[in-house]
Structures are given as structure tokens and as C-alpha cells.
C-alpha positions in Angstrom: 1.0 -31.9 -91.4 -2.0 -33.0 -89.1 -4.9 -30.6 -89.0 -5.7 -29.9 -85.3 -8.8 -28.0 -83.8 -9.2 -26.9 -80.1 -12.8 -26.3 -79.3 -13.2 -23.8 -76.5 -16.9 -23.2 -75.3 -17.2 -19.7 -73.4 -19.8 -18.0 -71.3 -18.7 -14.9 -69.8 -15.0 -15.6 -70.0 -13.7 -12.2 -71.0 -11.2 -12.1 -68.1 -9.6 -15.3 -69.6 -10.3 -15.7 -73.2 -7.6 -13.3 -74.8 -4.7 -14.8 -72.8 -5.9 -18.3 -73.4 -6.0 -17.7 -77.1 -2.4 -16.1 -77.2 -1.2 -19.0 -75.2 -2.5 -21.5 -77.5 -1.2 -19.9 -80.6 2.3 -19.8 -79.0 2.5 -23.6 -78.8 4.9 -25.3 -80.8 2.4 -27.2 -82.4 0.2 -25.6 -85.2 -3.2 -25.7 -84.1 -6.5 -23.8 -84.7 -9.2 -22.8 -82.3 -12.9 -22.6 -82.5 -14.5 -20.5 -79.8 -18.2 -21.5 -79.2 -19.7 -18.4 -77.3 -23.2 -18.8 -75.8 -24.1 -15.1 -75.9 -21.9 -13.9 -73.4 -22.8 -10.3 -72.1 -19.3 -9.4 -70.9 -17.7 -8.8 -74.1 -16.1 -12.2 -74.6 -17.0 -12.4 -78.2 -15.6 -9.0 -78.9 -12.4 -9.9 -77.2 -12.1 -13.1 -79.3 -13.0 -11.0 -82.6 -10.0 -8.6 -81.5 -7.6 -11.7 -81.1 -8.7 -13.2 -84.6 -7.3 -10.3 -86.2 -3.9 -11.1 -84.9 -4.0 -14.7 -85.9 -5.7 -14.7 -89.4 -7.5 -18.0 -90.3 -6.2 -19.8 -87.1 -9.0 -18.5 -84.6 -12.6 -18.8 -85.5 -15.7 -17.8 -83.4 -19.3 -19.3 -83.5 -21.8 -17.2 -81.5 -24.9 -18.7 -80.3 -28.4 -17.2 -79.2 -28.2 -18.2 -75.8 -26.7 -20.3 -72.8 -27.5 -23.8 -74.5 -25.1 -25.9 -72.5 -21.7 -27.3 -72.6 -22.5 -30.5 -74.4 -24.5 -28.6 -77.2 -21.4 -26.2 -77.7 -19.1 -29.1 -78.1 -21.4 -31.0 -80.4 -21.6 -27.8 -82.7 -18.0 -27.7 -82.5 -17.3 -31.2 -83.5 -19.8 -31.0 -86.5 -18.0 -27.6 -87.5 -14.5 -29.5 -87.3 -15.8 -32.6 -89.1 -17.1 -30.4 -92.1 -13.6 -28.8 -92.3 -11.7 -32.0 -92.3 -10.0 -31.8 -89.1 -7.9 -35.0 -88.2 -7.6 -34.4 -84.5 -10.5 -32.4 -82.5 -9.5 -31.3 -78.8 -11.6 -29.6 -76.2 -10.8 -27.6 -73.2 -12.1 -24.9 -70.9 -11.3 -21.4 -71.1 -10.2 -20.6 -67.6 -6.7 -22.2 -67.5 -7.8 -25.1 -65.3 -6.6 -27.1 -68.4 -2.9 -26.0 -69.0 -2.5 -25.3 -72.8 1.0 -26.8 -72.4 -0.6 -30.3 -72.1 -2.3 -30.1 -75.4 0.9 -31.6 -77.3 0.8 -34.4 -75.0 -2.8 -35.3 -75.8 -2.1 -35.0 -79.3 0.9 -37.3 -79.0 -1.1 -39.9 -77.3 -3.5 -40.1 -80.3 -0.4 -40.1 -82.7 0.9 -43.0 -80.7 -2.3 -45.1 -81.2 -5.1 -43.8 -78.8 -8.5 -43.0 -80.5 -9.5 -40.8 -77.4 -6.8 -39.3 -75.1 -7.9 -37.6 -71.7 -6.3 -35.2 -69.6 -6.7 -37.2 -66.3 -6.8 -35.4 -62.9 -6.9 -39.1 -61.1 -4.7 -41.5 -63.3 -1.8 -41.0 -60.7 -3.4 -40.0 -57.4 -5.3 -36.6 -57.1 -3.6 -33.7 -59.2 -5.9 -30.9 -58.3 -4.6 -27.4 -57.4 -6.9 -24.9 -55.4 -10.0 -26.7 -55.2 -11.7 -26.9 -51.8 -11.6 -30.3 -50.4 -15.3 -30.8 -50.6 -15.2 -30.4 -54.3 -12.1 -32.6 -54.7 -13.8 -35.4 -52.9 -17.0 -34.9 -54.8 -15.2 -35.0 -58.3 -13.0 -37.8 -57.3 -15.6 -40.1 -56.0 -18.1 -39.1 -59.0 -15.3 -40.7 -61.3 -15.3 -43.8 -59.0 -19.0 -43.9 -59.1 -18.9 -43.9 -62.9 -16.2 -46.6 -63.2 -18.5 -48.9 -60.7 -21.6 -48.4 -62.5 -20.5 -48.4 -66.1 -17.1 -50.4 -65.9 -15.7 -47.7 -67.9 -11.9 -48.2 -67.6 -11.3 -44.7 -67.0 -10.0 -42.7 -63.8 -11.4 -39.5 -64.7 -14.7 -39.8 -66.6 -15.8 -36.3 -66.0 -12.6 -34.8 -67.4 -13.0 -32.1 -70.0 -9.8 -31.9 -71.5 -9.8 -34.4 -74.5 -8.3 -35.1 -77.6 -10.5 -37.2 -80.3 -9.5 -38.8 -83.6 -11.9 -37.9 -86.4 -13.1 -41.4 -86.8 -14.4 -41.3 -83.2 -16.8 -38.5 -83.7 -17.7 -39.7 -87.2 -18.7 -43.1 -85.6 -20.6 -41.8 -82.6 -24.1 -40.4 -83.5 -23.6 -36.9 -82.4 -27.1 -36.0 -82.7 -28.0 -39.0 -80.2 -26.0 -37.4 -77.5 -28.4 -36.8 -74.6 -26.7 -34.7 -72.1 -25.6 -31.1 -71.9 -23.7 -30.5 -68.7 -20.8 -32.5 -67.3 -22.7 -35.6 -68.0 -21.7 -35.0 -71.5 -18.1 -35.8 -71.0 -19.2 -39.2 -69.5 -21.6 -40.2 -72.4 -18.9 -39.3 -74.9 -16.3 -41.5 -73.3 -18.8 -44.1 -72.7 -19.9 -44.4 -76.2 -16.5 -44.2 -77.6 -15.5 -47.1 -75.3 -18.6 -49.1 -76.4 -17.6 -48.6 -80.0 -14.2 -50.4 -79.1 -12.0 -47.2 -79.4 -8.8 -47.0 -77.5 -9.0 -44.4 -74.6 -5.9 -43.6 -73.0 -5.5 -41.1 -69.9 -2.7 -38.6 -69.9 -2.1 -37.5 -66.3 -2.3 -33.6 -65.8 -2.3 -31.2 -63.0 -5.9 -29.5 -62.8 -5.8 -26.0 -61.4 -8.8 -24.1 -60.5 -9.6 -20.9 -62.1 -8.4 -17.7 -60.7 -10.6 -15.4 -62.9 -14.5 -15.5 -63.9 -17.0 -17.7 -62.3 -17.5 -21.5 -62.2 -20.6 -22.9 -64.2 -20.9 -25.8 -61.7 -24.6 -26.2 -60.6 -26.8 -28.7 -58.6 -28.7 -29.4 -61.7 -25.5 -30.1 -63.5 -24.4 -32.5 -60.8 -27.7 -34.3 -60.6 -27.9 -34.7 -64.5 -24.3 -36.5 -64.2 -25.4 -38.7 -61.0 -28.7 -40.1 -62.7 -27.3 -39.9 -66.2 -24.9 -42.5 -65.4 -27.4 -44.8 -64.4 -29.4 -44.2 -67.7 -26.4 -44.8 -69.8 -25.6 -48.2 -68.3 -29.5 -49.3 -68.3 -29.7 -48.3 -72.0 -26.5 -50.0 -72.9 -28.1 -53.4 -72.0 -30.5 -53.0 -74.7 -28.5 -51.3 -77.4 -26.5 -53.0 -80.1 -23.2 -51.1 -80.2 -21.2 -51.4 -83.7 
């Protein structure tokens, strides 16, 4: 049986996390979950601990000292998974914008040969529900911008619903990842591609959260916008394995 870990970063997600954990636990594939909580003040960690008691040795919690950023939460989770010999490591949001029912499809894509499978909003048109048009356009053209600048052959470069084979995370220098916001998602895909790993997009329908608050900010957007240029320029001078 393959060892699969789903990493879910949280910051003030008490309205979603228990339902998310129960939903993932009820999938027809055996997965474990690691919640990386950034010192939520709304009781998120306590909700996770309560749910852990219902699923012994399947749900785990790391509590960090503050809001340290999405990218560093995933890096912490990746290292945690590698230390415990997980073969497939997935990442997803806590707010149900990523449908847990799509997790088996991401895993299957990796079992079929992909090194990185990406839950893609834009592989087949635009599959986003409940976002204002302004945000749909910003997200869609951001991915077009990433593809134009970097030549990364991915329609949804900022996607945060991803499954990695272990060997990808072992190859990428996780301590060398520079970005902490949504640019982190671009950087991980770009570096996996530069290392010649196979990336495959799996079409999904992305539904905006109905509970809790979005963590998007102008600072995060600007990091991604200028980070893409930095990634491309750096790649001109760096030798990739």
C-alpha cells in the first residue's frame, strides 16, 4: 500500500477544518493528513486535536509560533513527510475550494507516470465557481503571464492543489525555495520542470470558500508578479541537474 500524506496549512480555519478532515478521512483511498497551523487564534488547532482522537495515527498537527507564510508551512510539511517515508505528498487548502473528492484523481495521475500532478482550474477553459470576475481574470492572466515569462508548460501555475512524488521533493533543494506566498506554488512547479520531472494537469472545478476569510493580499500578489521575473533570470545562470 502506498503511503500518502495530505498537507493542509491553516490560519484561522476553525469554520472549515473539522469538516475537511472528516471528508478526507472518508475517501476510498487510505491517506494521512498533516495540518500545519500558524498559531491560529480562533481555535483551529483545538478543533484539529479533537478530530485526531477520532482517527488515531491518521491525522497529525504541527503548531507553529506565528503566521510564517504558506510556502514555509508546506516546506515544513514536505520535510516532515520525507522523514517519515511517505511516497506521495499532496497539498491542498482547508476551505473546500479544492474538492477532496479530486484527491484520488491527483494520486492516480502520479501512479500512471506523472511526477507532479496539478489540480488545474484552466486546463479546459475556466473552471472557477463563485469568484468575482475581477479575481477570475487576475488569476487566469497571472497563469498566462507565468507561462509567457518562464515557458513553464502549465496552464495553472499558481494552483495549490498538487500531488508530488517523493523523488521530486528529495531532488528540489527545499531550503533554497525563496517565496512564501502564492509565488511559492510557481517556484515549486518551475523547479520541478527544470529538473526534468513530468508535470501533468488534472482538470478540477475550483469553488471559492463559503466560510472563513481569504488570505490573498496585494503583498502576496506582488511577490508572485516580480518573483516570476526573478525565477526566469536566475534560471539563465543556474545549472540544473
